[in-house]
C-alpha positions in Angstrom: 0.0 0.0 0.0 2.7 2.5 0.8 4.3 2.0 -2.6 0.9 2.7 -4.3 0.5 5.9 -2.3 4.1 7.0 -3.0 3.6 6.4 -6.8 0.3 8.3 -6.8 1.9 11.2 -4.9 4.8 11.3 -7.3 2.5 11.5 -10.3 0.0 13.9 -8.6 2.0 16.3 -6.4 -1.0 18.7 -6.3 -3.3 16.1 -5.0 -1.3 13.9 -2.6 -2.8 11.1 -0.6 -2.0 10.8 3.1 0.1 7.8 4.3 -2.3 5.0 5.2 -1.7 1.4 6.2 -4.3 -1.3 5.5 -4.8 -1.5 9.3 -5.8 2.2 9.2 -8.4 1.5 6.5 -9.7 -1.4 8.6 -10.1 0.9 11.6 -11.8 3.6 9.5 -14.2 0.9 8.2 -15.1 -0.3 11.6 -15.5 3.1 13.1 -17.7 4.2 10.2 -19.9 1.2 10.6 -20.3 1.7 14.3 -21.0 5.5 13.9 -23.7 4.6 11.4 -25.4 2.6 14.1 -24.5 -0.9 13.0 -24.7 -3.5 15.8 -21.4 -4.4 17.4 -21.9 -8.1 16.6 -22.3 -7.3 12.9 -19.1 -5.2 12.9 -17.2 -7.8 14.9 -18.2 -10.5 12.3 -17.0 -8.2 9.4 -13.7 -7.7 11.1 -13.3 -11.4 11.8 -13.4 -11.0 15.6 -14.4 -14.3 17.3 -16.0 -12.4 20.2 -17.8 -9.0 20.0 -16.1 -8.2 23.3 -12.9 -7.7 21.3 -14.6 -5.1 19.1 -16.1 -3.4 22.2 -12.6 -3.1 23.8 -10.9 -1.8 20.6 -13.7 0.6 19.6 -15.0 1.7 23.1 -14.4 5.3 22.2 -16.9 5.1 19.4 -19.4 3.4 21.6 -19.0 6.1 24.3 -19.4 8.8 21.7 -22.7 7.2 20.5 -24.0 7.0 24.1 -23.3 10.7 24.6 -25.1 11.5 21.3 -28.1 9.4 22.4 -28.2 11.2 25.7 -28.2 14.6 24.0 -31.0 13.5 21.7 -33.1 12.3 24.6 -32.5 15.5 26.6 -33.6 17.6 23.6 -36.7 15.5 23.2 -37.6 15.7 26.9 -37.0 19.5 27.1 -39.0 20.3 23.9 -42.2 18.7 25.3 
């Protein structure tokens, strides 16, 4: 992957791509799925995690962010009544 990015950046210096490893793309994929509301067990299966607990540990920051967003939505709904 780094060789492809380097080749692209050499040919397109005005539109360079950032350095990214395959693992970075995997993390972006999982984070995007979780932020879109996909269940943890579905994301875990896509990542090949045998146990969704692994996914929960690795992506806990995403889960916490979603919980805060849900709390904000609920608070707005309650105060607007």
